[in-house]
NUKOL-324887 format. One record per residue (C-alpha): residue number from 1; chain; residue in three letters; x, y, z. Coordinates in nm, 4 decimals, padded with zeros to 6 digits, m for minus. Each point is the difference from the previous one (the first is absolute). Example, Ala and Ser with C-alpha at 12.3 -4.5 7.8 and 13.67 -1.06 7.14 Angstrom:
2
PT	1	A	ALA	01.2300	m00.4500	00.7800
PT	2	A	SER	00.1370	00.3440	m00.0660
# end
This chain:
403
PT	1	A	UNK	09.8191	05.8886	11.2836
PT	2	A	UNK	m00.1724	00.2569	m00.2213
PT	3	A	UNK	00.1604	00.3441	m00.0186
PT	4	A	UNK	m00.2354	00.2549	00.1542
PT	5	A	UNK	00.1143	00.3590	m00.0609
PT	6	A	UNK	m00.0358	00.2648	00.2676
PT	7	A	UNK	m00.2819	00.2531	m00.0448
PT	8	A	UNK	00.1126	00.3192	m00.1734
PT	9	A	UNK	m00.1615	00.3396	m00.0410
PT	10	A	UNK	00.0176	00.1588	m00.3457
PT	11	A	UNK	00.1507	00.3484	m00.0418
PT	12	A	UNK	m00.3374	00.1351	m00.1171
PT	13	A	UNK	m00.3623	m00.0696	00.0854
PT	14	A	UNK	m00.1331	m00.1789	m00.3068
PT	15	A	UNK	m00.3462	m00.1470	m00.0417
PT	16	A	UNK	00.0344	m00.3811	00.0153
PT	17	A	UNK	m00.1642	m00.2006	m00.2750
PT	18	A	UNK	m00.2253	m00.2941	00.0777
PT	19	A	UNK	m00.1142	m00.3118	m00.1784
PT	20	A	UNK	m00.3254	00.1695	m00.1008
PT	21	A	UNK	00.1992	00.2614	m00.1916
PT	22	A	UNK	00.1531	m00.2643	m00.2257
PT	23	A	UNK	m00.3222	m00.0982	m00.1776
PT	24	A	UNK	m00.3723	00.0487	m00.0221
PT	25	A	UNK	m00.2283	00.2790	m00.1090
PT	26	A	UNK	00.1461	00.3429	m00.0717
PT	27	A	UNK	m00.2184	00.2778	00.1470
PT	28	A	UNK	00.1091	00.2599	m00.2576
PT	29	A	UNK	00.3180	00.0824	m00.1934
PT	30	A	UNK	00.2876	00.1069	00.2231
PT	31	A	UNK	00.0279	00.3318	m00.1838
PT	32	A	UNK	m00.3703	00.0753	00.0529
PT	33	A	UNK	00.0228	m00.0787	00.3722
PT	34	A	UNK	00.3083	00.2196	00.0341
PT	35	A	UNK	m00.1532	00.2892	m00.1930
PT	36	A	UNK	m00.3143	m00.0021	00.2125
PT	37	A	UNK	00.1985	m00.0117	00.3246
PT	38	A	UNK	00.2377	00.2757	m00.1108
PT	39	A	UNK	m00.2854	00.2188	m00.1246
PT	40	A	UNK	00.1192	00.0265	m00.3611
PT	41	A	UNK	m00.1589	m00.0768	m00.3357
PT	42	A	UNK	00.2476	m00.2702	m00.1026
PT	43	A	UNK	00.3054	m00.1880	00.1190
PT	44	A	UNK	00.2507	m00.1773	m00.2218
PT	45	A	UNK	00.2025	m00.3066	00.1017
PT	46	A	UNK	00.3654	m00.0422	m00.0904
PT	47	A	UNK	00.2507	m00.2710	00.0935
PT	48	A	UNK	00.1661	00.2073	00.2752
PT	49	A	UNK	m00.0002	00.3447	00.1525
PT	50	A	UNK	00.3208	00.0661	m00.1921
PT	51	A	UNK	m00.1673	m00.1029	m00.3236
PT	52	A	UNK	m00.2966	00.2238	00.0831
PT	53	A	UNK	00.2327	00.2980	00.0424
PT	54	A	UNK	00.1814	m00.0822	m00.3241
PT	55	A	UNK	m00.3281	m00.0209	m00.1904
PT	56	A	UNK	m00.1245	00.3263	00.1514
PT	57	A	UNK	00.3172	00.1930	m00.0830
PT	58	A	UNK	00.0094	m00.1428	m00.3521
PT	59	A	UNK	m00.3541	00.1285	m00.0519
PT	60	A	UNK	00.0677	00.3423	00.1525
PT	61	A	UNK	00.3083	00.0442	m00.2161
PT	62	A	UNK	m00.2266	m00.0273	m00.3045
PT	63	A	UNK	m00.1881	00.3069	00.1271
PT	64	A	UNK	00.3101	00.2164	00.0469
PT	65	A	UNK	00.2785	m00.1257	m00.2244
PT	66	A	UNK	00.2298	00.2950	00.0689
PT	67	A	UNK	00.0082	m00.0744	00.3739
PT	68	A	UNK	00.2411	m00.2721	00.1107
PT	69	A	UNK	00.0558	00.0353	00.3759
PT	70	A	UNK	m00.1825	m00.1775	00.2810
PT	71	A	UNK	00.0512	00.1454	00.3475
PT	72	A	UNK	00.0143	m00.2409	00.2942
PT	73	A	UNK	00.1154	m00.0012	00.3642
PT	74	A	UNK	00.3628	m00.1010	00.0500
PT	75	A	UNK	m00.1090	m00.2730	00.2423
PT	76	A	UNK	m00.2472	m00.2475	m00.1455
PT	77	A	UNK	m00.0097	m00.3456	m00.1540
PT	78	A	UNK	00.2820	m00.0455	m00.2560
PT	79	A	UNK	m00.2549	m00.1432	m00.2418
PT	80	A	UNK	m00.1415	00.3498	m00.0489
PT	81	A	UNK	00.3026	00.1393	m00.1896
PT	82	A	UNK	00.0254	m00.3300	m00.1894
PT	83	A	UNK	m00.3618	00.0431	m00.1132
PT	84	A	UNK	00.0640	00.3590	m00.1049
PT	85	A	UNK	00.2932	m00.1055	m00.2151
PT	86	A	UNK	m00.1934	m00.2943	m00.1427
PT	87	A	UNK	m00.2536	00.2576	m00.1223
PT	88	A	UNK	00.2817	00.1823	m00.1791
PT	89	A	UNK	00.0051	00.2926	00.2426
PT	90	A	UNK	00.2496	00.1663	00.2315
PT	91	A	UNK	00.0075	00.0009	00.3800
PT	92	A	UNK	00.0353	00.3161	00.2058
PT	93	A	UNK	00.0444	m00.0467	00.3737
PT	94	A	UNK	m00.1288	00.2350	00.2680
PT	95	A	UNK	00.1315	m00.0076	00.3553
PT	96	A	UNK	m00.2333	m00.0668	00.2913
PT	97	A	UNK	m00.1279	00.2198	00.2757
PT	98	A	UNK	00.2353	m00.0365	00.2952
PT	99	A	UNK	m00.0982	m00.3053	00.2025
PT	100	A	UNK	m00.2851	m00.0933	m00.2331
PT	101	A	UNK	m00.0694	m00.2215	m00.3041
PT	102	A	UNK	m00.1785	00.2675	m00.2057
PT	103	A	UNK	00.1694	00.2331	m00.2476
PT	104	A	UNK	00.1202	00.3362	00.1261
PT	105	A	UNK	m00.2521	00.2479	m00.1455
PT	106	A	UNK	00.2597	00.2665	m00.0830
PT	107	A	UNK	00.2257	m00.2544	m00.1683
PT	108	A	UNK	m00.2989	m00.1297	m00.1949
PT	109	A	UNK	m00.0833	00.3498	m00.1209
PT	110	A	UNK	00.3585	00.0488	m00.1198
PT	111	A	UNK	00.0176	m00.3386	m00.1757
PT	112	A	UNK	m00.3013	00.0499	m00.2259
PT	113	A	UNK	m00.0218	00.1913	m00.3237
PT	114	A	UNK	m00.0758	m00.0268	m00.3693
PT	115	A	UNK	00.1769	m00.3391	m00.0237
PT	116	A	UNK	m00.2115	m00.1570	00.2748
PT	117	A	UNK	m00.2421	m00.2633	m00.1245
PT	118	A	UNK	m00.1161	m00.1267	00.3387
PT	119	A	UNK	00.0479	00.0309	00.3742
PT	120	A	UNK	m00.0322	m00.3164	00.2100
PT	121	A	UNK	m00.0951	00.0684	00.3639
PT	122	A	UNK	00.0462	m00.3232	00.1936
PT	123	A	UNK	m00.2183	m00.1417	00.2751
PT	124	A	UNK	00.2512	m00.2078	00.1934
PT	125	A	UNK	m00.0854	m00.2853	00.2323
PT	126	A	UNK	m00.3657	00.0976	00.0038
PT	127	A	UNK	00.0791	00.3561	00.1075
PT	128	A	UNK	m00.1247	00.2699	m00.2350
PT	129	A	UNK	00.2014	00.2622	m00.1852
PT	130	A	UNK	m00.0899	00.3614	m00.0802
PT	131	A	UNK	m00.1745	m00.0462	m00.3340
PT	132	A	UNK	m00.1604	00.3434	00.0151
PT	133	A	UNK	00.3363	00.1754	m00.0271
PT	134	A	UNK	00.1109	m00.2312	m00.2798
PT	135	A	UNK	m00.3227	00.0818	m00.1851
PT	136	A	UNK	00.0583	00.3723	00.0402
PT	137	A	UNK	00.3566	m00.0219	m00.1300
PT	138	A	UNK	m00.1070	m00.2210	m00.2902
PT	139	A	UNK	m00.2754	00.2399	m00.1028
PT	140	A	UNK	00.2445	00.2904	00.0078
PT	141	A	UNK	00.2396	m00.1686	m00.2433
PT	142	A	UNK	m00.2479	m00.1985	m00.2111
PT	143	A	UNK	00.0961	m00.3443	00.1312
PT	144	A	UNK	m00.1943	m00.3051	00.1184
PT	145	A	UNK	m00.0136	m00.1474	00.3511
PT	146	A	UNK	00.0346	m00.3766	00.0346
PT	147	A	UNK	m00.0720	m00.1168	00.3549
PT	148	A	UNK	00.2152	m00.2889	00.1157
PT	149	A	UNK	m00.2468	m00.1813	00.2247
PT	150	A	UNK	00.1757	m00.3348	m00.0395
PT	151	A	UNK	00.0203	m00.0337	00.3785
PT	152	A	UNK	m00.3269	00.1776	00.0797
PT	153	A	UNK	m00.2947	m00.1907	m00.1446
PT	154	A	UNK	m00.2893	00.0992	00.2261
PT	155	A	UNK	00.1547	00.3205	00.1377
PT	156	A	UNK	m00.2094	00.3161	m00.0192
PT	157	A	UNK	00.0720	00.3721	m00.0264
PT	158	A	UNK	m00.2815	00.2391	00.0944
PT	159	A	UNK	m00.2488	m00.2831	m00.0369
PT	160	A	UNK	00.1036	m00.1099	m00.3509
PT	161	A	UNK	00.2245	m00.2933	m00.0829
PT	162	A	UNK	00.3733	00.0612	m00.0204
PT	163	A	UNK	00.1003	m00.0513	m00.3604
PT	164	A	UNK	m00.3023	00.1934	m00.1320
PT	165	A	UNK	00.1106	00.3570	00.0748
PT	166	A	UNK	00.2465	00.0401	m00.2867
PT	167	A	UNK	m00.0452	m00.0540	m00.3706
PT	168	A	UNK	00.1011	m00.3649	00.0269
PT	169	A	UNK	00.0479	m00.2387	00.2908
PT	170	A	UNK	00.1367	m00.3508	00.0316
PT	171	A	UNK	m00.0095	m00.2718	00.2671
PT	172	A	UNK	00.2004	m00.3185	00.0521
PT	173	A	UNK	m00.1495	m00.3458	00.0444
PT	174	A	UNK	00.3394	m00.1612	00.0641
PT	175	A	UNK	00.0791	m00.2662	00.2572
PT	176	A	UNK	m00.0628	00.1221	00.3532
PT	177	A	UNK	m00.2153	00.2953	m00.1033
PT	178	A	UNK	m00.3513	00.0573	00.1369
PT	179	A	UNK	m00.1406	m00.1959	m00.2925
PT	180	A	UNK	00.2312	m00.2180	m00.2047
PT	181	A	UNK	m00.0165	m00.1991	m00.3212
PT	182	A	UNK	00.3743	m00.0526	00.0562
PT	183	A	UNK	00.0873	00.2647	m00.2564
PT	184	A	UNK	m00.2505	00.2511	m00.1300
PT	185	A	UNK	m00.0726	00.3686	m00.0243
PT	186	A	UNK	m00.3153	00.2089	m00.0162
PT	187	A	UNK	m00.0031	00.3185	m00.2051
PT	188	A	UNK	m00.2569	00.2810	00.0126
PT	189	A	UNK	m00.0277	00.3341	m00.1798
PT	190	A	UNK	m00.2291	00.2977	00.0464
PT	191	A	UNK	m00.0422	00.1025	m00.3641
PT	192	A	UNK	m00.1705	m00.2229	m00.2573
PT	193	A	UNK	00.2466	00.1037	m00.2712
PT	194	A	UNK	00.2928	m00.1012	00.2193
PT	195	A	UNK	m00.1721	m00.3300	00.0806
PT	196	A	UNK	m00.0323	m00.0694	m00.3722
PT	197	A	UNK	00.3697	00.0756	m00.0481
PT	198	A	UNK	00.0910	m00.2314	00.2872
PT	199	A	UNK	m00.2016	m00.2854	m00.1504
PT	200	A	UNK	00.1710	00.0499	m00.3373
PT	201	A	UNK	00.3435	00.0136	00.1629
PT	202	A	UNK	m00.0690	m00.3224	00.1889
PT	203	A	UNK	m00.1030	m00.1813	m00.3172
PT	204	A	UNK	00.3148	00.1266	m00.1692
PT	205	A	UNK	00.2614	m00.0917	00.2621
PT	206	A	UNK	m00.1595	m00.2676	00.2233
PT	207	A	UNK	m00.0921	m00.2959	m00.2162
PT	208	A	UNK	m00.0932	m00.3563	00.0891
PT	209	A	UNK	00.3008	m00.2017	00.1228
PT	210	A	UNK	m00.1117	m00.3488	00.1046
PT	211	A	UNK	00.3359	m00.0866	00.1561
PT	212	A	UNK	m00.0124	00.2936	00.2384
PT	213	A	UNK	m00.3642	m00.0600	00.0840
PT	214	A	UNK	00.0662	m00.3685	00.0729
PT	215	A	UNK	00.2818	00.1012	00.2327
PT	216	A	UNK	m00.2183	00.2540	00.1818
PT	217	A	UNK	m00.2810	m00.2549	00.0267
PT	218	A	UNK	00.2295	m00.2488	00.1709
PT	219	A	UNK	00.1420	00.2743	00.2227
PT	220	A	UNK	m00.3486	00.1074	00.1027
PT	221	A	UNK	m00.0893	m00.3583	00.0893
PT	222	A	UNK	00.3170	m00.0192	00.2101
PT	223	A	UNK	m00.0793	00.3330	00.1614
PT	224	A	UNK	m00.3460	m00.1223	00.0967
PT	225	A	UNK	00.1571	m00.3081	00.1581
PT	226	A	UNK	00.3003	00.1604	00.1741
PT	227	A	UNK	m00.1309	00.3414	00.1067
PT	228	A	UNK	m00.0629	m00.1380	00.3478
PT	229	A	UNK	00.2080	00.0356	00.3183
PT	230	A	UNK	00.1788	m00.3320	m00.0452
PT	231	A	UNK	00.0172	00.0137	m00.3775
PT	232	A	UNK	00.1666	00.3405	00.0146
PT	233	A	UNK	00.2933	m00.1488	00.1889
PT	234	A	UNK	00.0773	m00.1983	m00.3145
PT	235	A	UNK	m00.1037	00.2428	m00.2741
PT	236	A	UNK	00.1174	00.3262	00.1584
PT	237	A	UNK	00.2014	m00.0493	00.3185
PT	238	A	UNK	00.2484	m00.2539	m00.1346
PT	239	A	UNK	00.1023	00.2047	m00.3057
PT	240	A	UNK	00.0119	00.3154	00.2135
PT	241	A	UNK	00.2428	m00.1490	00.2514
PT	242	A	UNK	00.2179	m00.1520	m00.2715
PT	243	A	UNK	00.0267	00.3405	m00.1720
PT	244	A	UNK	00.0867	00.1713	00.3284
PT	245	A	UNK	00.2606	m00.2673	00.0674
PT	246	A	UNK	00.1638	00.0856	m00.3327
PT	247	A	UNK	m00.0152	00.3715	00.0769
PT	248	A	UNK	m00.2351	00.0447	m00.2958
PT	249	A	UNK	m00.2245	00.2809	00.1214
PT	250	A	UNK	m00.1704	00.0463	m00.3364
PT	251	A	UNK	m00.0812	m00.3700	m00.0084
PT	252	A	UNK	m00.1358	00.0124	00.3547
PT	253	A	UNK	m00.2255	00.2904	m00.0977
PT	254	A	UNK	m00.0988	m00.1605	m00.3318
PT	255	A	UNK	00.1534	00.2828	m00.2041
PT	256	A	UNK	00.2018	m00.1774	m00.2677
PT	257	A	UNK	m00.2152	00.1500	m00.2735
PT	258	A	UNK	00.0448	m00.0381	m00.3746
PT	259	A	UNK	m00.0642	00.2739	m00.2530
PT	260	A	UNK	m00.1532	m00.2644	m00.2269
PT	261	A	UNK	m00.2980	m00.0642	00.2273
PT	262	A	UNK	m00.2968	m00.1841	m00.1555
PT	263	A	UNK	m00.2835	00.1741	m00.1818
PT	264	A	UNK	m00.2886	m00.2329	m00.0793
PT	265	A	UNK	m00.3735	m00.0488	00.0422
PT	266	A	UNK	m00.1393	m00.1635	00.3117
PT	267	A	UNK	m00.1763	m00.3328	m00.0513
PT	268	A	UNK	m00.3585	m00.0838	00.0826
PT	269	A	UNK	00.0720	m00.2195	00.3038
PT	270	A	UNK	00.2091	00.2566	00.1848
PT	271	A	UNK	m00.2600	00.2678	m00.0708
PT	272	A	UNK	m00.2649	m00.2304	00.1460
PT	273	A	UNK	00.2042	m00.0714	00.3143
PT	274	A	UNK	00.0278	00.3727	00.0670
PT	275	A	UNK	m00.3707	00.0525	m00.0609
PT	276	A	UNK	m00.1002	m00.2785	00.2390
PT	277	A	UNK	00.2253	00.1342	00.2752
PT	278	A	UNK	m00.0939	00.3641	m00.0502
PT	279	A	UNK	m00.3042	00.0028	00.2297
PT	280	A	UNK	00.2259	m00.0723	00.3011
PT	281	A	UNK	00.2346	00.2918	m00.0666
PT	282	A	UNK	m00.1950	00.2875	00.1640
PT	283	A	UNK	m00.0464	m00.1957	00.3230
PT	284	A	UNK	00.3659	m00.1024	m00.0002
PT	285	A	UNK	00.1044	00.3642	m00.0345
PT	286	A	UNK	m00.2293	00.0978	00.2896
PT	287	A	UNK	00.1466	m00.2763	00.2180
PT	288	A	UNK	00.3621	00.0863	m00.0705
PT	289	A	UNK	m00.0694	00.3728	00.0422
PT	290	A	UNK	m00.1481	m00.0665	00.3437
PT	291	A	UNK	00.3039	m00.2080	00.0928
PT	292	A	UNK	00.2360	00.2739	m00.1175
PT	293	A	UNK	m00.1824	00.2677	00.1994
PT	294	A	UNK	00.0318	m00.2186	00.3081
PT	295	A	UNK	00.3723	m00.0607	m00.0528
PT	296	A	UNK	00.1282	00.3387	m00.1149
PT	297	A	UNK	00.0029	00.1508	00.3531
PT	298	A	UNK	00.2380	m00.2667	00.1307
PT	299	A	UNK	00.2532	00.0712	m00.2737
PT	300	A	UNK	m00.0491	00.3769	00.0134
PT	301	A	UNK	00.0695	m00.0011	00.3761
PT	302	A	UNK	00.3549	m00.1280	m00.0574
PT	303	A	UNK	00.2370	00.2986	00.0300
PT	304	A	UNK	00.1497	00.0922	m00.3370
PT	305	A	UNK	m00.2525	m00.1943	m00.2100
PT	306	A	UNK	m00.2327	00.1765	m00.2424
PT	307	A	UNK	m00.2938	m00.2021	m00.1372
PT	308	A	UNK	m00.1644	00.1282	m00.3176
PT	309	A	UNK	m00.3767	00.0340	00.0314
PT	310	A	UNK	m00.2921	00.1678	m00.1748
PT	311	A	UNK	m00.3774	m00.0196	00.0060
PT	312	A	UNK	m00.0762	m00.1665	m00.3318
PT	313	A	UNK	00.2798	m00.2417	m00.0790
PT	314	A	UNK	00.0136	m00.3769	00.0077
PT	315	A	UNK	00.2412	m00.1945	00.2197
PT	316	A	UNK	00.1997	m00.2742	m00.1751
PT	317	A	UNK	00.2782	00.0754	00.2467
PT	318	A	UNK	00.1028	00.2605	00.2560
PT	319	A	UNK	00.2658	00.2347	m00.1363
PT	320	A	UNK	00.2541	00.1218	00.2550
PT	321	A	UNK	00.2711	00.2668	m00.0113
PT	322	A	UNK	00.2813	m00.0633	00.2497
PT	323	A	UNK	00.2491	00.2530	00.1422
PT	324	A	UNK	00.2922	m00.0916	m00.2263
PT	325	A	UNK	00.1292	m00.2628	m00.2396
PT	326	A	UNK	00.2115	m00.1822	00.2578
PT	327	A	UNK	m00.3007	m00.0489	00.2281
PT	328	A	UNK	m00.2187	m00.1148	m00.2869
PT	329	A	UNK	00.2643	m00.2494	m00.1093
PT	330	A	UNK	00.0429	m00.1276	00.3546
PT	331	A	UNK	m00.3739	m00.0639	00.0251
PT	332	A	UNK	m00.0014	m00.1798	m00.3339
PT	333	A	UNK	00.2993	m00.2067	00.1055
PT	334	A	UNK	m00.2196	m00.1445	00.2726
PT	335	A	UNK	m00.3371	m00.0096	m00.1744
PT	336	A	UNK	00.0249	m00.0234	m00.3795
PT	337	A	UNK	00.0906	m00.3694	00.0071
PT	338	A	UNK	m00.2569	m00.0694	00.2700
PT	339	A	UNK	m00.3444	m00.1365	m00.0792
PT	340	A	UNK	m00.1769	00.3183	00.1081
PT	341	A	UNK	m00.0489	00.1830	m00.3309
PT	342	A	UNK	00.2536	00.2795	00.0546
PT	343	A	UNK	00.1673	00.1192	m00.3201
PT	344	A	UNK	00.1405	00.2848	m00.2029
PT	345	A	UNK	m00.2363	00.1790	m00.2330
PT	346	A	UNK	00.2443	00.0702	m00.2822
PT	347	A	UNK	00.3715	m00.0506	00.0530
PT	348	A	UNK	00.1249	00.3209	m00.1627
PT	349	A	UNK	m00.0992	00.3384	m00.1279
PT	350	A	UNK	m00.0352	m00.0364	m00.3774
PT	351	A	UNK	00.3408	00.1447	m00.1000
PT	352	A	UNK	00.1726	m00.2731	00.2036
PT	353	A	UNK	m00.1323	m00.3025	m00.1915
PT	354	A	UNK	00.2850	m00.0920	m00.2373
PT	355	A	UNK	m00.2329	m00.1468	m00.2614
PT	356	A	UNK	m00.1973	00.3258	m00.0372
PT	357	A	UNK	00.2941	00.2038	m00.1254
PT	358	A	UNK	m00.0111	00.3780	m00.0332
PT	359	A	UNK	m00.3244	00.1930	00.0432
PT	360	A	UNK	m00.0611	00.3741	m00.0189
PT	361	A	UNK	m00.0179	00.1559	00.3455
PT	362	A	UNK	00.1959	m00.2780	00.1700
PT	363	A	UNK	00.2896	00.2246	00.0984
PT	364	A	UNK	m00.1860	00.1715	00.2862
PT	365	A	UNK	m00.2362	m00.2261	00.1969
PT	366	A	UNK	00.1271	00.0054	00.3612
PT	367	A	UNK	m00.3452	m00.0335	00.1565
PT	368	A	UNK	m00.0770	m00.3106	m00.2072
PT	369	A	UNK	00.3283	m00.1598	00.1033
PT	370	A	UNK	m00.0650	00.0873	00.3637
PT	371	A	UNK	m00.3492	m00.1492	m00.0211
PT	372	A	UNK	00.1347	m00.3206	m00.1538
PT	373	A	UNK	00.2584	m00.0234	00.2752
PT	374	A	UNK	m00.2393	00.0408	00.2943
PT	375	A	UNK	m00.3195	m00.1850	m00.0931
PT	376	A	UNK	m00.1220	m00.3478	00.0731
PT	377	A	UNK	m00.3393	m00.1670	m00.0111
PT	378	A	UNK	m00.1933	m00.2235	00.2396
PT	379	A	UNK	m00.2636	m00.2212	m00.1538
PT	380	A	UNK	m00.3638	00.0651	00.0744
PT	381	A	UNK	m00.0978	m00.3552	m00.0840
PT	382	A	UNK	m00.2560	m00.1516	00.2397
PT	383	A	UNK	00.2405	m00.2934	00.0239
PT	384	A	UNK	00.2387	00.2097	00.2103
PT	385	A	UNK	m00.1638	m00.0638	00.3361
PT	386	A	UNK	00.0105	00.2368	00.2964
PT	387	A	UNK	00.2847	m00.1829	00.1748
PT	388	A	UNK	00.2219	00.0161	m00.3085
PT	389	A	UNK	m00.0897	00.3641	m00.0598
PT	390	A	UNK	00.0937	00.0828	00.3596
PT	391	A	UNK	00.3312	m00.1789	m00.0548
PT	392	A	UNK	00.0674	00.2156	m00.3074
PT	393	A	UNK	m00.0743	00.3151	00.2006
PT	394	A	UNK	00.2260	m00.1157	00.2820
PT	395	A	UNK	00.2908	m00.0696	m00.2355
PT	396	A	UNK	m00.0336	00.3414	m00.1670
PT	397	A	UNK	m00.0150	00.1793	00.3339
PT	398	A	UNK	00.2902	m00.1956	00.1498
PT	399	A	UNK	00.2136	00.0685	m00.3062
PT	400	A	UNK	m00.0685	00.3735	00.0088
PT	401	A	UNK	00.0604	00.0251	00.3759
PT	402	A	UNK	00.3289	m00.1886	m00.0265
PT	403	A	UNK	00.1487	00.2341	m00.2579
# end
């Protein structure tokens, strides 16, 4: 008898790839399509969002060689500090607003000065950060703003695309993102001089590596085949449950990151796959946004649950803040290993990842640690049907009531 895996929902709502994306005519270069959609003059493609950030910071450092610090929220993807260090710069952490993912504005003011090269406001899980305040602080101290829109391709702030409000913005095209070429990153910049610097930096540090591109090509082909409800049980669900069985939370969250991450050019075929799929992205974002708006009230009605919302963001998943760490962990005990796309966003606040070591500002980030301890995510994938979503809501409510 053939093994037939159970259907599984992914932790994020990613745009599936189809057979037509694998070959055929290319409507326009991926970068041109992205630039037009984002409303910018140009977009640059790198091999990952992390690589895009590394390239951007390397270029900005050439504009202000005396400035060495990059200011980031104390709760974000661990790849962000790794990228900063790969660019030869220093990390400075800023604690969060209480009960929120964005940086505390007063703490941000205090953290910035004549050593600050850049501030990185972070749009997390499709929700948008306060870029306007980051811009004001940066202008006051002579720094740049680099918008981390890795999880917010398609989000908008005051009618303009998230990622285009600072000096530089970057987006991820990794597996499970709104548009994926398995690994990729888009990079935009407001100023033509900065764009020129970014292009030069990319040529300098991200050369052609055929081994890496062959690997990513094979991974993208596998992604196209397995990013389906039944394929995900093999490609995602199995490894997830094995990691949880070992007690490896970082493995379950996919956070065993290496400081020596790849920097290389993206090959022609993967660029073409992204370009062919691009026309479906706006409609996919509209569909998932409508689903999220329909589902948020059910989660928000559960006593003790806060669901993060805004008017312009995208919805790869629904981000929840629970009453305390014990309740959050009890919910995850029942749902993380399930097939319903419930997960942790990032396992720790940044100071608590052993492989990141010491970072300036890490000694006083209680709000970031509290946020890490109380959050979980529920997928907004269309593959999580209404019955399964209602089951997730019921488990969360029952767990909170029982405590």
